[in-house]
C-alpha positions as CSV (number, residue, x, y, z in Angstrom):
1,M,11.8,-2.5,-1.3
2,L,15.2,-1.0,-1.8
3,F,13.9,1.0,-4.8
4,N,11.4,2.7,-2.5
5,I,13.8,4.0,0.1
6,P,14.3,7.5,-1.4
7,I,10.5,8.0,-1.5
8,F,10.1,6.9,2.1
9,A,13.0,9.1,3.3
10,L,11.7,12.2,1.5
11,A,8.1,11.7,2.6
12,V,9.1,11.3,6.3
13,L,11.4,14.3,6.2
14,I,8.7,16.5,4.7
15,F,6.1,15.3,7.1
16,I,8.0,15.5,10.4
17,N,10.2,18.5,9.8
18,R,8.1,21.7,9.6
19,D,11.1,23.6,8.3
20,L,10.8,21.5,5.1
21,M,7.2,22.2,4.5
22,G,8.1,25.3,2.5
23,T,9.9,23.0,0.1
24,A,7.1,20.5,0.0
25,I,5.8,21.9,-3.3
26,L,9.3,21.7,-4.8
27,F,9.8,18.1,-3.8
28,G,6.2,17.1,-3.7
29,I,5.6,16.9,-7.5
30,P,8.6,14.6,-8.2
31,M,7.7,12.6,-5.1
32,V,4.1,12.1,-6.3
33,I,5.4,11.0,-9.7
34,L,7.9,8.6,-8.2
35,F,5.2,7.2,-5.9
36,A,2.9,6.4,-8.9
37,L,5.7,5.3,-11.2
38,L,8.0,3.5,-8.8
39,F,6.5,2.7,-5.4
40,I,3.1,1.4,-6.5
41,P,4.5,-0.8,-9.4
42,N,7.3,-2.2,-7.1
43,T,4.8,-3.0,-4.4
44,Y,2.4,-4.5,-6.9
45,A,5.2,-6.8,-8.2
46,L,6.0,-7.8,-4.6
47,F,2.4,-8.8,-3.9
48,A,2.2,-10.6,-7.2
49,C,5.4,-12.6,-6.4
50,V,3.9,-13.4,-3.0
51,R,0.7,-14.6,-4.7
52,D,2.8,-17.0,-6.9
53,W,4.4,-18.4,-3.7
54,V,1.0,-18.8,-1.9
55,V,-0.7,-20.6,-4.9
56,K,2.6,-22.5,-5.5
57,K,3.2,-21.2,-9.0
58,D,6.8,-22.1,-9.9
59,Q,8.7,-19.2,-11.4
60,S,12.1,-17.6,-11.1
61,A,11.8,-14.9,-8.5
62,N,13.7,-12.2,-10.5
63,K,11.9,-13.1,-13.8
64,S,8.5,-13.2,-12.1
65,Y,9.2,-9.8,-10.3
66,L,10.1,-8.1,-13.6
67,S,7.2,-9.6,-15.5
68,H,4.7,-8.5,-12.8
69,M,6.1,-4.9,-12.9
70,I,5.8,-4.8,-16.7
71,S,2.2,-6.2,-16.4
72,F,1.3,-3.4,-14.0
73,Y,2.7,-0.7,-16.3
74,K,0.7,-2.2,-19.2
75,N,-2.6,-2.8,-17.4
76,N,-3.0,-1.0,-14.1
77,L,-0.9,2.2,-14.2
78,P,-4.0,4.5,-14.3
79,S,-5.2,3.0,-11.1
80,G,-1.8,3.7,-9.6
81,F,-2.2,7.4,-10.3
82,I,-5.8,7.3,-8.9
83,L,-4.5,5.8,-5.7
84,T,-1.7,8.3,-5.6
85,F,-4.2,11.1,-6.0
86,I,-6.4,9.7,-3.1
87,W,-3.3,9.6,-0.8
88,L,-2.3,13.1,-1.8
89,V,-5.7,14.5,-1.0
90,W,-5.7,12.8,2.4
91,L,-2.2,14.0,3.2
92,A,-3.1,17.6,2.3
93,D,-6.3,17.5,4.4
94,F,-4.6,15.8,7.4
95,Y,-1.7,18.3,7.4
96,F,-4.1,21.2,7.1
97,F,-6.1,20.2,10.1
98,L,-3.1,19.1,12.2
99,N,-3.1,21.0,15.5
100,K,-6.0,23.2,14.2
101,N,-9.1,21.0,14.8
102,D,-8.7,18.0,17.0
103,L,-11.9,16.4,15.9
104,L,-11.2,16.6,12.2
105,M,-7.6,15.6,12.8
106,I,-8.9,12.4,14.5
107,I,-11.4,11.8,11.7
108,F,-8.7,12.1,9.0
109,F,-6.4,9.9,11.1
110,L,-9.0,7.2,11.0
111,I,-9.6,7.7,7.3
112,G,-5.8,7.2,6.9
113,I,-6.1,3.9,8.6
114,L,-8.8,2.9,6.2
115,L,-6.7,4.0,3.3
116,I,-3.7,1.9,4.5
117,V,-5.9,-1.3,4.6
118,M,-7.6,-0.3,1.3
119,T,-4.2,0.1,-0.3
120,I,-3.1,-3.3,0.9
121,N,-6.3,-4.8,-0.5
122,Y,-5.7,-3.0,-3.7
123,F,-2.3,-4.7,-4.1
124,S,-3.8,-8.1,-3.2
125,L,-6.7,-7.8,-5.6
126,G,-4.4,-6.6,-8.4
127,A,-2.0,-9.5,-7.8
128,H,-4.7,-12.2,-7.7
129,Y,-7.3,-11.0,-10.2
130,Y,-7.3,-9.3,-13.6
131,M,-9.6,-6.2,-13.2
132,K,-10.1,-3.0,-15.0
133,N,-8.7,0.0,-13.2
134,R,-12.0,1.3,-11.9
135,E,-13.1,-2.1,-10.7
136,L,-9.8,-2.6,-8.9
137,I,-10.2,0.6,-6.9
138,K,-14.0,-0.1,-6.3
139,N,-13.4,-3.7,-5.1
140,A,-10.5,-2.6,-2.8
141,I,-12.9,-0.1,-1.2
142,Y,-15.6,-2.8,-0.9
143,L,-13.3,-5.3,0.7
144,T,-12.0,-2.7,3.2
145,V,-15.4,-1.5,4.5
146,G,-17.4,-4.7,3.7
147,R,-15.2,-7.3,5.3
148,P,-14.5,-6.3,8.9
149,L,-12.6,-9.4,9.8
150,L,-10.2,-8.9,6.9
151,F,-9.8,-5.2,7.9
152,V,-9.0,-6.1,11.5
153,L,-6.6,-8.9,10.7
154,I,-4.6,-6.8,8.1
155,L,-4.5,-3.9,10.5
156,I,-3.3,-6.0,13.4
157,I,-0.7,-7.8,11.3
158,N,0.8,-4.7,9.8
159,T,0.6,-2.6,12.9
160,S,2.4,-5.2,14.9
161,L,5.0,-6.0,12.2
162,Y,5.9,-2.4,11.6
163,Y,5.9,-1.4,15.3
164,F,8.2,-4.3,16.1
165,S,10.5,-3.4,13.1
166,L,10.6,0.3,14.0
167,T,11.2,-0.1,17.7
168,R,13.4,-3.3,17.8
169,F,15.1,-4.0,14.5
170,I,14.8,-1.0,12.2
171,I,17.1,-2.6,9.7
172,L,14.3,-5.1,9.0
173,I,12.3,-2.3,7.3
174,V,14.8,-2.1,4.5
175,F,15.2,-5.9,3.8
176,F,12.4,-8.0,5.3
177,T,9.4,-6.1,6.7
178,G,7.8,-5.2,3.3
179,S,8.1,-8.8,2.1
180,V,6.7,-10.3,5.3
181,S,3.9,-7.7,5.3
182,A,3.0,-8.6,1.7
183,Y,3.1,-12.3,2.4
184,L,0.9,-12.2,5.6
185,S,-1.5,-9.7,4.1
186,F,-2.0,-11.6,0.9
187,L,-2.4,-14.9,2.9
188,V,-5.2,-13.4,4.9
189,F,-6.8,-11.9,1.8
190,Y,-6.5,-15.2,-0.1
191,N,-8.2,-17.2,2.7
192,V,-11.0,-14.6,3.0
193,T,-11.6,-14.7,-0.8
194,L,-11.7,-18.5,-0.7
195,K,-14.3,-18.3,2.1
196,I,-16.3,-15.8,0.0
197,K,-16.2,-18.1,-3.0
198,N,-17.3,-21.1,-0.9
199,E,-20.3,-19.1,0.4
200,K,-21.6,-18.5,-3.1
């Protein structure tokens, strides 16, 4: 998660500081590229390592992490750009309606919550199954809207975890929160997918 700190810092500064919105275009393009080329592959590799732990697949952590990153670049990079584009559209719409239309702002806020859970499901699916890029995005959307229990559990787990980290021990964000979030999110996903498989 250390690799993602510059992206997080820049995104937060641009979003919360209105004086920086004039420079959003200047910083936005490299940030979007870094998000697609750095944040998503790093997070995918983290989820893939967690998947190895959950299914008890013995591998060196560093070797496994690097191999999963390389695998993402080879197989799933286009889906990473699609996901980045979806988030970019949402962010632009949310900021546009911020303090202009309360109803639409609330709607886009709720869509943002859906996108967070969908993104987590995207990483879990990509780590656990081999899918084509379009199938990966499509199944992430299906899991998010079609499995309410999974949606609620992932939302509660991550909201509680990040709220606790931000309000109590902010240093955890840098070193532990991402890993714990990935582990718990994938564990819930894994158990739900096992249940789905047993229902068939």
